[in-house]
C-alpha positions in Angstrom: 111.5 94.4 1.2 113.3 91.5 2.8 113.1 93.2 6.2 109.4 93.8 5.8 108.8 90.1 5.0 110.9 89.0 8.0 109.0 91.4 10.2 105.7 90.0 9.0 106.8 86.4 9.6 108.0 87.2 13.1 104.8 89.1 14.0 102.7 86.2 12.8 104.9 83.7 14.6 104.5 85.7 17.8 100.8 86.0 17.4 100.5 82.2 17.0 102.7 81.5 20.0 100.8 84.0 22.1 97.4 82.4 21.0 98.6 79.0 22.0 100.0 80.2 25.3 97.0 82.3 26.3 94.4 79.8 25.4 96.4 77.0 27.0 96.6 79.0 30.3 92.9 79.5 30.2 92.5 75.8 29.9 94.8 75.3 32.9 97.7 73.8 31.0 101.1 73.5 32.6 103.8 72.2 30.3 106.5 69.8 31.5 107.8 68.2 28.3 106.9 67.8 24.7 104.3 65.1 25.4 102.5 67.2 28.0 102.2 70.5 26.0 98.7 71.4 24.8 96.9 73.8 22.6 93.1 74.4 22.5 90.8 72.0 20.8 88.8 73.4 17.8 85.2 72.3 17.5 82.8 73.0 14.6 80.1 74.1 16.9 79.8 74.9 20.6 80.0 71.6 22.4 80.0 70.3 26.0 81.9 67.1 26.7 79.8 65.1 29.1 82.3 62.3 29.6 84.5 62.2 32.7 87.5 64.4 31.9 90.8 62.8 33.0 92.6 64.7 35.7 96.4 65.2 35.3 97.2 64.2 38.9 95.4 60.9 38.6 97.6 57.8 38.4 97.1 56.3 34.9 96.8 52.8 36.3 93.7 53.9 38.4 92.1 55.4 35.3 92.8 52.3 33.3 90.5 50.3 35.6 87.7 52.7 34.8 87.7 51.7 31.1 85.3 49.0 29.9 86.8 45.8 28.5 85.0 44.6 25.4 85.8 43.1 22.0 86.3 45.1 18.9 83.2 46.3 17.1 83.1 45.7 13.3 84.9 48.2 11.2 81.8 48.6 9.0 81.2 52.2 7.9 84.7 53.4 9.0 86.4 56.3 7.2 88.4 59.2 8.4 85.7 61.4 7.0 83.5 60.1 9.8 85.8 62.2 12.1 87.1 65.1 10.1 87.6 65.9 6.4 90.8 67.8 7.2 92.7 69.3 10.1 91.0 71.9 12.2 92.3 75.4 12.3 93.1 77.9 15.1 93.7 81.5 14.2 93.8 80.6 10.6 96.6 78.1 11.0 96.2 74.3 10.4 96.3 72.3 13.6 98.9 70.1 12.0 101.2 73.1 11.7 100.5 74.1 15.3 101.4 70.6 16.5 104.7 70.8 14.5 105.3 74.2 16.0 104.5 72.9 19.5 106.7 69.8 19.3 109.6 70.8 17.1 112.5 73.1 18.1 114.3 75.8 16.1 111.4 76.1 13.7 111.3 78.4 10.7 107.9 79.5 9.3 106.8 80.6 5.9 105.8 84.2 5.0 102.3 83.7 6.3 103.6 82.6 9.7 101.6 79.3 9.6 103.5 76.6 7.8 106.5 75.1 9.4 109.3 75.0 6.9 111.9 73.3 9.0 112.8 72.4 12.6 114.1 69.6 14.8 112.2 66.9 16.6 114.5 66.4 19.6 113.9 63.9 20.9 111.4 61.9 18.9 109.2 60.3 21.6 108.8 57.0 19.7 112.4 56.3 18.9 114.4 58.7 21.1 116.3 59.9 18.0 116.9 63.5 16.9 115.0 64.0 13.6 115.5 67.0 11.3 112.3 68.2 9.6 112.5 69.9 6.2 109.3 70.6 4.3 109.3 69.1 0.9 107.6 66.5 -1.4 110.2 63.9 -0.4 111.2 65.1 3.1 108.1 66.1 5.0 107.1 62.5 5.9 110.2 62.2 8.1 108.1 63.7 10.8 104.4 62.8 10.9 101.5 63.8 13.2 100.3 60.6 15.0 96.9 60.0 16.6 98.1 58.3 19.7 94.8 56.5 19.9 94.5 55.5 16.2 91.4 56.7 14.5 90.2 53.3 13.2 91.0 51.8 16.7 88.7 54.5 18.2 86.0 53.6 15.6 86.0 50.0 16.7 86.0 50.8 20.4 83.2 53.2 20.9 83.6 56.2 18.5 80.8 54.9 16.3 78.4 56.0 19.1 79.9 59.5 19.5 78.2 62.5 18.0 79.9 63.9 14.8 81.1 66.9 16.9 82.8 64.7 19.4 84.4 62.6 16.7 85.7 65.8 15.1 87.0 66.9 18.5 88.7 63.5 19.0 90.5 63.8 15.6 91.7 67.3 16.3 92.4 67.0 20.0 96.1 67.9 20.8 95.9 65.5 23.7 95.8 62.8 21.1 98.3 64.3 18.7 102.1 64.0 18.6 104.8 64.9 16.1 106.8 61.6 15.7 109.2 59.7 13.5 107.5 58.9 10.2 108.7 55.3 9.8 107.8 54.5 13.4 104.3 55.9 12.9 103.9 53.8 9.7 104.9 50.7 11.7 102.3 51.5 14.3 99.6 51.9 11.7 96.2 51.5 13.6 97.6 49.3 16.3 96.7 49.5 19.9 99.0 48.8 22.9 98.6 45.1 22.5 100.1 45.1 19.0 102.5 48.1 19.1 104.5 50.0 21.6 107.2 52.7 21.0 110.7 51.2 20.4 111.8 53.9 22.9 111.1 52.1 26.1 111.7 55.2 28.2 108.5 56.7 26.6 106.2 53.7 27.0 104.8 54.7 30.4 103.8 58.2 29.1 102.6 56.7 25.8 100.1 54.3 27.3 99.1 56.9 29.9 98.1 59.3 27.1 96.1 56.5 25.4 94.3 55.9 28.7 93.6 59.7 29.1 92.1 59.9 25.6 90.0 56.8 26.0 88.6 58.0 29.3 87.9 61.4 27.8 85.9 60.0 24.9 84.4 57.0 26.7 86.2 54.5 24.4 86.9 51.0 25.6 89.8 48.6 25.5 90.1 44.9 24.6 91.3 42.4 27.1 94.7 42.1 25.3 95.0 45.9 25.2 94.2 46.2 28.9 96.7 43.6 29.8 99.4 45.3 27.7 98.8 48.7 29.2 98.7 47.3 32.7 102.0 45.5 32.1 103.7 48.7 31.1 102.2 50.7 34.0 103.3 48.0 36.4 106.8 49.4 35.9 105.7 52.9 36.6 102.7 52.8 39.0 103.1 56.5 39.8 102.8 57.6 36.1 100.0 60.2 36.0 97.8 61.1 33.1 99.1 63.8 30.7 97.7 67.3 31.2 94.4 68.0 29.3 91.9 70.7 29.2 88.5 71.1 30.8 85.4 71.8 28.9 82.3 73.7 30.0 
């Protein structure tokens, strides 16, 4: 019986990994590090993204200058349910679990092959620390899934004008999702680059480049203070390119 369960877990694990790999290859994804790995984006209905899709070889500082600079819109009407009522799914597995599987090392899955029971975040992009993950009521929050461009920040900088499908896609887009240190994510809250940057200075260039990529993709804008903060970071790494993303039909 034990052997049959182990075999079932391993088969499901292989099927999830193959699903991620195959669909990522179709999307033209080439992985270099944790922050550049991608899985496909679930959408509730067939959808065409008409915005300019960021290209991985484009210097982030060039793309930053393509973003509009405006003030924050009122937060009126904001709720996460305006984006998604829960995580999307791929192959019957929650996107949250797939991001954990993508970003953690040495993972163990449950009998269904979807839920990550334990693993190691090494390194955590926000702090540079090695963080063990153990699923449990008092331990799971050690590693959280962060929206690199915070959901409420997006709402105040253009997402109110997006269609429900595009807001859903934004919420569940692996380009905008990272497994990170829980306390660091809590400290960030809904801050933008003007109010919060990762304590791990070695990751800041890639962090703001990912924010630029997401904002270009979804035609979101930046405030003047945010623009200045991002430009200041990228001034130390002018050759930093946008993270790899997918194309849409």
